[in-house]
N, CA and C atoms as a LAMMPS dump frame, in Angstrom:
ITEM: TIMESTEP
0
ITEM: NUMBER OF ATOMS
501
ITEM: BOX BOUNDS ff ff ff
-5.0000000000000000e+02 5.0000000000000000e+02
-5.0000000000000000e+02 5.0000000000000000e+02
-5.0000000000000000e+02 5.0000000000000000e+02
ITEM: ATOMS id mol type element x y z
1 1 1 N 405.68 -195.866 11.78
2 1 2 C 407.054 -196.277 12.031
3 1 3 C 407.489 -197.257 10.95
4 2 1 N 408.645 -197.037 10.42
5 2 2 C 409.105 -197.928 9.323
6 2 3 C 409.614 -199.257 9.883
7 3 1 N 409.674 -200.226 9.048
8 3 2 C 410.028 -201.555 9.457
9 3 3 C 411.471 -201.671 10.051
10 4 1 N 412.381 -200.926 9.475
11 4 2 C 413.786 -200.94 10.035
12 4 3 C 413.835 -200.404 11.426
13 5 1 N 413.144 -199.306 11.62
14 5 2 C 413.17 -198.694 13.005
15 5 3 C 412.488 -199.645 14.014
16 6 1 N 411.381 -200.268 13.589
17 6 2 C 410.677 -201.177 14.473
18 6 3 C 411.541 -202.366 14.797
19 7 1 N 412.205 -202.955 13.829
20 7 2 C 413.146 -204.107 14.072
21 7 3 C 414.229 -203.656 14.992
22 8 1 N 414.788 -202.47 14.836
23 8 2 C 415.848 -201.989 15.729
24 8 3 C 415.387 -201.868 17.138
25 9 1 N 414.163 -201.36 17.36
26 9 2 C 413.589 -201.194 18.686
27 9 3 C 413.396 -202.573 19.348
28 10 1 N 412.885 -203.591 18.536
29 10 2 C 412.702 -204.902 19.069
30 10 3 C 414.024 -205.568 19.455
31 11 1 N 415.039 -205.379 18.661
32 11 2 C 416.351 -205.949 19.016
33 11 3 C 416.891 -205.33 20.253
34 12 1 N 416.795 -204.028 20.37
35 12 2 C 417.276 -203.323 21.572
36 12 3 C 416.526 -203.819 22.781
37 13 1 N 415.206 -204.032 22.688
38 13 2 C 414.43 -204.561 23.813
39 13 3 C 414.882 -205.941 24.152
40 14 1 N 415.062 -206.793 23.233
41 14 2 C 415.467 -208.152 23.47
42 14 3 C 416.888 -208.211 24.112
43 15 1 N 417.79 -207.379 23.7
44 15 2 C 419.136 -207.341 24.246
45 15 3 C 419.026 -206.792 25.688
46 16 1 N 418.16 -205.833 25.904
47 16 2 C 417.965 -205.294 27.258
48 16 3 C 417.499 -206.384 28.25
49 17 1 N 416.526 -207.137 27.829
50 17 2 C 415.99 -208.238 28.644
51 17 3 C 417.084 -209.262 28.91
52 18 1 N 417.837 -209.603 27.888
53 18 2 C 418.936 -210.638 28.049
54 18 3 C 419.947 -210.069 28.99
55 19 1 N 420.286 -208.798 28.955
56 19 2 C 421.279 -208.209 29.894
57 19 3 C 420.802 -208.293 31.316
58 20 1 N 419.47 -208.116 31.563
59 20 2 C 418.915 -208.184 32.886
60 20 3 C 419.03 -209.62 33.395
61 21 1 N 418.698 -210.621 32.547
62 21 2 C 418.708 -212.009 32.94
63 21 3 C 420.149 -212.4 33.251
64 22 1 N 421.123 -211.966 32.436
65 22 2 C 422.534 -212.326 32.654
66 22 3 C 423.042 -211.676 33.918
67 23 1 N 422.575 -210.446 34.229
68 23 2 C 423.13 -209.758 35.392
69 23 3 C 422.759 -210.434 36.739
70 24 1 N 421.671 -211.166 36.792
71 24 2 C 421.235 -211.738 38.043
72 24 3 C 420.984 -213.254 37.932
73 25 1 N 422.009 -213.997 37.589
74 25 2 C 421.828 -215.419 37.354
75 25 3 C 421.423 -216.244 38.564
76 26 1 N 421.863 -215.775 39.769
77 26 2 C 421.586 -216.525 40.969
78 26 3 C 420.292 -216.117 41.626
79 27 1 N 419.568 -215.182 41.109
80 27 2 C 418.365 -214.65 41.714
81 27 3 C 417.298 -215.789 41.626
82 28 1 N 416.695 -216.215 42.759
83 28 2 C 415.714 -217.24 42.714
84 28 3 C 414.401 -216.723 42.287
85 29 1 N 413.547 -217.52 41.698
86 29 2 C 412.19 -217.168 41.323
87 29 3 C 411.435 -216.956 42.661
88 30 1 N 410.444 -216.141 42.675
89 30 2 C 409.656 -215.913 43.896
90 30 3 C 409.165 -217.259 44.442
91 31 1 N 409.329 -217.514 45.75
92 31 2 C 408.877 -218.693 46.395
93 31 3 C 409.847 -219.864 46.283
94 32 1 N 411.079 -219.611 45.747
95 32 2 C 412.05 -220.654 45.585
96 32 3 C 413.277 -220.37 46.471
97 33 1 N 414.01 -221.416 46.839
98 33 2 C 415.234 -221.189 47.629
99 33 3 C 416.34 -220.603 46.748
100 34 1 N 417.257 -219.888 47.361
101 34 2 C 418.36 -219.351 46.609
102 34 3 C 419.525 -220.306 46.62
103 35 1 N 420.655 -219.967 46.05
104 35 2 C 421.85 -220.895 45.965
105 35 3 C 422.38 -221.239 47.348
106 36 1 N 422.089 -220.46 48.362
107 36 2 C 422.604 -220.715 49.722
108 36 3 C 421.58 -221.517 50.529
109 37 1 N 420.481 -221.961 49.913
110 37 2 C 419.474 -222.764 50.639
111 37 3 C 418.542 -221.936 51.52
112 38 1 N 418.451 -220.583 51.168
113 38 2 C 417.589 -219.726 51.901
114 38 3 C 416.271 -219.435 51.156
115 39 1 N 415.17 -219.48 51.93
116 39 2 C 413.922 -219.129 51.351
117 39 3 C 413.274 -218.002 52.137
118 40 1 N 413.067 -216.817 51.546
119 40 2 C 412.461 -215.698 52.219
120 40 3 C 410.94 -215.818 52.162
121 41 1 N 410.324 -215.681 53.371
122 41 2 C 408.89 -215.65 53.478
123 41 3 C 408.621 -214.276 54.119
124 42 1 N 408.078 -213.368 53.302
125 42 2 C 407.894 -211.961 53.702
126 42 3 C 406.414 -211.721 53.991
127 43 1 N 406.142 -211.054 55.136
128 43 2 C 404.794 -210.673 55.545
129 43 3 C 404.714 -209.147 55.551
130 44 1 N 403.65 -208.608 54.953
131 44 2 C 403.478 -207.162 54.97
132 44 3 C 402.009 -206.917 54.67
133 45 1 N 401.406 -206.01 55.397
134 45 2 C 400.001 -205.664 55.187
135 45 3 C 399.066 -206.833 55.527
136 46 1 N 399.464 -207.645 56.507
137 46 2 C 398.678 -208.876 56.886
138 46 3 C 398.56 -209.854 55.743
139 47 1 N 399.548 -209.857 54.834
140 47 2 C 399.602 -210.835 53.734
141 47 3 C 401.001 -211.305 53.556
142 48 1 N 401.154 -212.443 52.951
143 48 2 C 402.443 -212.913 52.495
144 48 3 C 402.737 -212.27 51.108
145 49 1 N 403.947 -211.811 50.92
146 49 2 C 404.349 -211.232 49.627
147 49 3 C 404.159 -212.26 48.485
148 50 1 N 404.521 -213.479 48.752
149 50 2 C 404.329 -214.638 47.913
150 50 3 C 403.645 -215.702 48.801
151 51 1 N 402.609 -216.33 48.325
152 51 2 C 401.889 -217.281 49.235
153 51 3 C 402.092 -218.776 48.908
154 52 1 N 403.063 -219.061 48.016
155 52 2 C 403.425 -220.406 47.727
156 52 3 C 404.958 -220.512 47.632
157 53 1 N 405.513 -221.538 48.362
158 53 2 C 406.967 -221.702 48.381
159 53 3 C 407.236 -223.171 48.131
160 54 1 N 408.488 -223.364 47.625
161 54 2 C 408.911 -224.759 47.316
162 54 3 C 410.274 -224.937 47.908
163 55 1 N 410.485 -226.035 48.657
164 55 2 C 411.797 -226.442 49.208
165 55 3 C 411.999 -227.925 48.945
166 56 1 N 413.293 -228.313 48.815
167 56 2 C 413.588 -229.763 48.626
168 56 3 C 413.627 -230.527 49.924
169 57 1 N 413.247 -231.743 49.85
170 57 2 C 413.455 -232.644 50.98
171 57 3 C 414.898 -233.116 51.005
172 58 1 N 415.434 -233.456 52.206
173 58 2 C 416.74 -234.013 52.278
174 58 3 C 417.904 -233.038 52.189
175 59 1 N 417.632 -231.794 52.099
176 59 2 C 418.667 -230.702 52.044
177 59 3 C 418.381 -229.693 53.167
178 60 1 N 419.487 -229.152 53.713
179 60 2 C 419.3 -228.073 54.73
180 60 3 C 418.71 -226.877 54.057
181 61 1 N 417.726 -226.266 54.783
182 61 2 C 417.016 -225.062 54.294
183 61 3 C 416.91 -224.084 55.429
184 62 1 N 417.068 -222.845 55.102
185 62 2 C 416.866 -221.723 56.056
186 62 3 C 415.58 -220.991 55.639
187 63 1 N 414.523 -221.127 56.463
188 63 2 C 413.306 -220.35 56.215
189 63 3 C 413.529 -219.001 56.866
190 64 1 N 413.631 -217.946 56.104
191 64 2 C 413.893 -216.577 56.619
192 64 3 C 412.533 -215.856 56.632
193 65 1 N 411.974 -215.678 57.828
194 65 2 C 410.628 -215.106 58.017
195 65 3 C 410.827 -213.628 58.322
196 66 1 N 410.402 -212.796 57.379
197 66 2 C 410.6 -211.321 57.48
198 66 3 C 409.237 -210.673 57.705
199 67 1 N 409.098 -209.962 58.792
200 67 2 C 407.859 -209.266 59.137
201 67 3 C 407.977 -207.799 58.928
202 68 1 N 407.363 -207.276 57.915
203 68 2 C 407.428 -205.856 57.631
204 68 3 C 406.224 -205.1 58.295
205 69 1 N 405.327 -205.873 58.938
206 69 2 C 404.214 -205.216 59.694
207 69 3 C 404.697 -204.731 61.011
208 70 1 N 403.863 -203.948 61.658
209 70 2 C 404.218 -203.443 63.001
210 70 3 C 403.76 -204.401 64.087
211 71 1 N 402.853 -205.313 63.773
212 71 2 C 402.36 -206.277 64.711
213 71 3 C 403.046 -207.619 64.625
214 72 1 N 402.987 -208.435 65.662
215 72 2 C 403.578 -209.727 65.667
216 72 3 C 402.677 -210.697 64.9
217 73 1 N 403.327 -211.723 64.361
218 73 2 C 402.629 -212.804 63.687
219 73 3 C 403.179 -214.124 64.143
220 74 1 N 402.489 -214.902 64.959
221 74 2 C 402.912 -216.246 65.33
222 74 3 C 402.575 -217.193 64.181
223 75 1 N 403.548 -217.743 63.542
224 75 2 C 403.332 -218.655 62.366
225 75 3 C 403.341 -220.094 62.777
226 76 1 N 402.374 -220.779 62.201
227 76 2 C 402.179 -222.242 62.436
228 76 3 C 402.319 -222.939 61.153
229 77 1 N 402.862 -224.148 61.109
230 77 2 C 403.128 -224.98 59.912
231 77 3 C 402.426 -226.322 60.105
232 78 1 N 401.53 -226.765 59.132
233 78 2 C 400.906 -228.028 59.321
234 78 3 C 400.133 -228.495 58.171
235 79 1 N 399.353 -229.556 58.386
236 79 2 C 398.55 -230.215 57.321
237 79 3 C 397.251 -229.543 57.055
238 80 1 N 396.144 -230.224 57.303
239 80 2 C 394.838 -229.724 56.999
240 80 3 C 394.443 -228.629 58.019
241 81 1 N 393.651 -227.679 57.493
242 81 2 C 393.197 -226.576 58.29
243 81 3 C 392.111 -227.042 59.262
244 82 1 N 392.217 -226.594 60.511
245 82 2 C 391.231 -226.888 61.536
246 82 3 C 390.342 -225.63 61.72
247 83 1 N 389.052 -225.81 61.572
248 83 2 C 388.051 -224.722 61.745
249 83 3 C 387.304 -224.959 63.061
250 84 1 N 387.343 -223.929 63.951
251 84 2 C 386.589 -224.014 65.228
252 84 3 C 385.673 -222.804 65.248
253 85 1 N 384.351 -223.043 65.502
254 85 2 C 383.344 -222.021 65.494
255 85 3 C 383.397 -221.194 64.252
256 86 1 N 383.589 -221.829 63.108
257 86 2 C 383.589 -221.148 61.829
258 86 3 C 384.822 -220.293 61.523
259 87 1 N 385.838 -220.428 62.389
260 87 2 C 387.064 -219.673 62.133
261 87 3 C 388.311 -220.565 62.029
262 88 1 N 389.273 -220.164 61.163
263 88 2 C 390.527 -220.951 61.083
264 88 3 C 391.278 -220.837 62.424
265 89 1 N 391.674 -222 62.975
266 89 2 C 392.29 -222.037 64.278
267 89 3 C 393.639 -222.657 64.363
268 90 1 N 393.934 -223.637 63.448
269 90 2 C 395.148 -224.417 63.594
270 90 3 C 395.269 -225.326 62.352
271 91 1 N 396.328 -226.141 62.381
272 91 2 C 396.482 -227.149 61.414
273 91 3 C 396.532 -228.547 62.037
274 92 1 N 396.153 -229.573 61.339
275 92 2 C 396.411 -230.925 61.819
276 92 3 C 397.819 -231.231 61.378
277 93 1 N 398.352 -232.357 61.814
278 93 2 C 399.659 -232.859 61.421
279 93 3 C 400.725 -231.786 61.364
280 94 1 N 401.435 -231.683 62.521
281 94 2 C 402.505 -230.632 62.562
282 94 3 C 403.664 -230.96 61.626
283 95 1 N 404.01 -229.99 60.778
284 95 2 C 405.142 -230.2 59.84
285 95 3 C 406.427 -230.509 60.55
286 96 1 N 406.684 -229.873 61.688
287 96 2 C 407.971 -230.006 62.406
288 96 3 C 407.953 -231.127 63.419
289 97 1 N 406.872 -231.919 63.558
290 97 2 C 406.764 -232.978 64.534
291 97 3 C 407.876 -233.956 64.388
292 98 1 N 408.654 -234.11 65.502
293 98 2 C 409.816 -235.108 65.474
294 98 3 C 411.097 -234.505 64.891
295 99 1 N 411.032 -233.253 64.355
296 99 2 C 412.25 -232.602 63.832
297 99 3 C 412.88 -231.691 64.871
298 100 1 N 414.027 -231.277 64.697
299 100 2 C 414.76 -230.376 65.636
300 100 3 C 415.203 -229.154 64.887
301 101 1 N 414.255 -228.29 64.515
302 101 2 C 414.684 -227.029 63.799
303 101 3 C 415.454 -226.102 64.765
304 102 1 N 416.365 -225.391 64.168
305 102 2 C 417.016 -224.317 64.929
306 102 3 C 416.366 -223.012 64.609
307 103 1 N 416.052 -222.27 65.652
308 103 2 C 415.363 -220.976 65.463
309 103 3 C 416.265 -219.863 65.964
310 104 1 N 416.473 -218.831 65.086
311 104 2 C 417.256 -217.666 65.502
312 104 3 C 416.447 -216.415 65.309
313 105 1 N 416.284 -215.593 66.297
314 105 2 C 416.702 -215.774 67.686
315 105 3 C 415.9 -216.861 68.387
316 106 1 N 416.499 -217.57 69.298
317 106 2 C 415.837 -218.688 69.991
318 106 3 C 414.595 -218.237 70.699
319 107 1 N 414.554 -216.964 71.164
320 107 2 C 413.384 -216.439 71.884
321 107 3 C 412.13 -216.412 70.989
322 108 1 N 412.239 -216.516 69.657
323 108 2 C 411.13 -216.467 68.786
324 108 3 C 410.263 -217.737 68.757
325 109 1 N 410.86 -218.856 69.221
326 109 2 C 410.086 -220.096 69.282
327 109 3 C 409.139 -220.037 70.471
328 110 1 N 407.85 -220.371 70.173
329 110 2 C 406.824 -220.398 71.198
330 110 3 C 406.746 -221.83 71.713
331 111 1 N 406.88 -221.952 73
332 111 2 C 406.778 -223.286 73.603
333 111 3 C 405.388 -223.806 73.563
334 112 1 N 405.223 -225.127 73.381
335 112 2 C 403.849 -225.657 73.32
336 112 3 C 403.101 -225.478 74.599
337 113 1 N 401.785 -225.287 74.494
338 113 2 C 400.88 -225.155 75.677
339 113 3 C 399.748 -226.141 75.501
340 114 1 N 398.804 -226.136 76.408
341 114 2 C 397.647 -227.015 76.294
342 114 3 C 396.824 -226.632 75.068
343 115 1 N 396.734 -225.327 74.789
344 115 2 C 395.959 -224.918 73.621
345 115 3 C 396.714 -225.117 72.327
346 116 1 N 398.018 -225.04 72.369
347 116 2 C 398.853 -225.066 71.146
348 116 3 C 400.014 -226.013 71.351
349 117 1 N 399.886 -227.225 70.781
350 117 2 C 400.886 -228.221 71.045
351 117 3 C 402.05 -228.197 70.125
352 118 1 N 401.882 -227.705 68.932
353 118 2 C 402.874 -227.86 67.877
354 118 3 C 403.915 -226.631 67.821
355 119 1 N 404.668 -226.65 66.751
356 119 2 C 405.703 -225.691 66.491
357 119 3 C 405.13 -224.433 65.996
358 120 1 N 405.425 -223.359 66.715
359 120 2 C 404.985 -221.974 66.3
360 120 3 C 406.161 -221.032 66.529
361 121 1 N 406.358 -220.093 65.598
362 121 2 C 407.389 -219.101 65.63
363 121 3 C 406.766 -217.745 65.71
364 122 1 N 407.137 -217.001 66.707
365 122 2 C 406.681 -215.586 66.885
366 122 3 C 407.582 -214.643 66.089
367 123 1 N 407.042 -214.003 65.102
368 123 2 C 407.833 -213.049 64.314
369 123 3 C 407.312 -211.655 64.633
370 124 1 N 407.972 -210.987 65.562
371 124 2 C 407.552 -209.635 66.015
372 124 3 C 407.592 -208.623 64.926
373 125 1 N 406.805 -207.554 65.072
374 125 2 C 406.749 -206.528 64.102
375 125 3 C 408.155 -205.984 63.762
376 126 1 N 408.488 -205.93 62.452
377 126 2 C 409.784 -205.365 62.089
378 126 3 C 410.926 -206.368 62.213
379 127 1 N 410.744 -207.573 62.705
380 127 2 C 411.851 -208.492 62.972
381 127 3 C 411.929 -209.565 61.871
382 128 1 N 413.102 -210.241 61.888
383 128 2 C 413.352 -211.378 61.03
384 128 3 C 413.691 -212.511 61.865
385 129 1 N 413.128 -213.714 61.57
386 129 2 C 413.47 -214.934 62.29
387 129 3 C 413.872 -215.949 61.294
388 130 1 N 414.87 -216.74 61.616
389 130 2 C 415.376 -217.758 60.687
390 130 3 C 415.175 -219.145 61.335
391 131 1 N 414.536 -220.007 60.56
392 131 2 C 414.372 -221.436 61.002
393 131 3 C 415.183 -222.26 60.104
394 132 1 N 416.188 -222.94 60.661
395 132 2 C 417.109 -223.879 59.902
396 132 3 C 416.595 -225.291 60.178
397 133 1 N 416.382 -226.004 59.073
398 133 2 C 415.777 -227.359 59.168
399 133 3 C 416.107 -228.156 57.902
400 134 1 N 416.001 -229.448 58.073
401 134 2 C 416.157 -230.325 56.881
402 134 3 C 414.869 -231.192 56.941
403 135 1 N 414.031 -231.082 55.914
404 135 2 C 412.802 -231.877 55.946
405 135 3 C 413.111 -233.268 55.352
406 136 1 N 412.755 -234.297 56.063
407 136 2 C 413.012 -235.681 55.566
408 136 3 C 411.963 -235.985 54.465
409 137 1 N 412.222 -237.076 53.691
410 137 2 C 411.382 -237.434 52.581
411 137 3 C 409.972 -237.778 52.962
412 138 1 N 409.773 -238.116 54.25
413 138 2 C 408.392 -238.429 54.629
414 138 3 C 407.516 -237.106 54.795
415 139 1 N 408.126 -235.953 54.613
416 139 2 C 407.43 -234.713 54.623
417 139 3 C 407.131 -234.173 53.264
418 140 1 N 407.52 -234.907 52.207
419 140 2 C 407.209 -234.494 50.839
420 140 3 C 405.692 -234.342 50.728
421 141 1 N 405.29 -233.191 50.191
422 141 2 C 403.867 -232.888 50.091
423 141 3 C 403.562 -231.43 50.226
424 142 1 N 402.283 -231.122 50.473
425 142 2 C 401.829 -229.749 50.651
426 142 3 C 401.443 -229.469 52.02
427 143 1 N 402.013 -228.346 52.581
428 143 2 C 401.766 -227.979 53.957
429 143 3 C 401.278 -226.539 54.04
430 144 1 N 400.469 -226.27 55.074
431 144 2 C 399.973 -224.917 55.248
432 144 3 C 400.905 -224.131 56.2
433 145 1 N 400.918 -222.807 55.927
434 145 2 C 401.624 -221.884 56.777
435 145 3 C 400.645 -220.743 57.078
436 146 1 N 400.446 -220.44 58.367
437 146 2 C 399.49 -219.416 58.643
438 146 3 C 399.663 -218.77 60.047
439 147 1 N 399.01 -217.612 60.169
440 147 2 C 398.932 -216.896 61.445
441 147 3 C 397.505 -216.932 61.874
442 148 1 N 397.219 -217.473 63.085
443 148 2 C 395.825 -217.599 63.564
444 148 3 C 395.461 -216.569 64.612
445 149 1 N 396.299 -215.537 64.718
446 149 2 C 396.065 -214.501 65.703
447 149 3 C 394.755 -213.799 65.474
448 150 1 N 394.096 -213.293 66.528
449 150 2 C 392.881 -212.558 66.413
450 150 3 C 391.722 -213.476 66.012
451 151 1 N 391.71 -214.708 66.554
452 151 2 C 390.694 -215.708 66.266
453 151 3 C 390.586 -215.956 64.783
454 152 1 N 391.721 -215.955 64.099
455 152 2 C 391.798 -216.269 62.658
456 152 3 C 391.707 -215.045 61.787
457 153 1 N 391.659 -213.833 62.338
458 153 2 C 391.59 -212.649 61.497
459 153 3 C 392.811 -212.47 60.643
460 154 1 N 394.015 -212.685 61.187
461 154 2 C 395.236 -212.517 60.359
462 154 3 C 395.215 -213.513 59.215
463 155 1 N 394.789 -214.742 59.487
464 155 2 C 394.737 -215.769 58.455
465 155 3 C 393.785 -215.334 57.382
466 156 1 N 392.56 -214.928 57.773
467 156 2 C 391.547 -214.532 56.813
468 156 3 C 391.965 -213.292 56.068
469 157 1 N 392.811 -212.412 56.589
470 157 2 C 393.314 -211.231 55.941
471 157 3 C 394.342 -211.546 54.84
472 158 1 N 394.929 -212.725 54.892
473 158 2 C 395.891 -213.145 53.878
474 158 3 C 397.182 -213.749 54.344
475 159 1 N 397.32 -213.905 55.693
476 159 2 C 398.488 -214.572 56.223
477 159 3 C 398.24 -216.052 56.241
478 160 1 N 398.114 -216.621 55.092
479 160 2 C 398.033 -218.051 54.903
480 160 3 C 398.721 -218.387 53.561
481 161 1 N 399.523 -219.435 53.592
482 161 2 C 400.212 -219.84 52.387
483 161 3 C 400.447 -221.331 52.337
484 162 1 N 401.153 -221.705 51.311
485 162 2 C 401.346 -223.158 51.021
486 162 3 C 402.866 -223.423 50.835
487 163 1 N 403.394 -224.308 51.604
488 163 2 C 404.789 -224.75 51.489
489 163 3 C 404.809 -226.136 50.794
490 164 1 N 405.455 -226.277 49.639
491 164 2 C 405.552 -227.494 48.954
492 164 3 C 406.937 -228.083 49.259
493 165 1 N 406.986 -229.278 49.787
494 165 2 C 408.269 -229.989 49.946
495 165 3 C 408.288 -230.993 48.858
496 166 1 N 409.395 -230.953 48.053
497 166 2 C 409.507 -231.781 46.865
498 166 3 C 410.696 -232.654 46.94
499 167 1 N 410.688 -233.754 46.176
500 167 2 C 411.773 -234.703 46.051
501 167 3 C 412.936 -234.058 45.229
């Protein structure tokens, strides 16, 4: 291939990439909130599509939990992982402790029990659940997100991720 043709192909490729970037300026990077304050957390094949997310403290955020699996996934949010009998079972330090998140549909929120005291959201197979919340500055840090169904099987299969709350 001669140099002129090669340069022409490189220029065409660069312009094509620039056109794609210009066409979707508001498209967030994977794991980031969009311009409307929405963060999609997608589950499929017993895994999260992206397993690290970042949201700002002090701003309203909508966590949009999308379940493309056929089975339900009760999601828990918290600090350090708790292992019971060698299996992941829960988190310490509930992320939502003392907060009042709004859950849509409201029926997706699982009420605390003796076994499970913290905030859990049931995302049924094929459903989408939205959690609207504003994380205060005292929540800045790294938090776990996981499904502990099946004595930790869903977690071990890949339904575990990390939510970074930043300043």
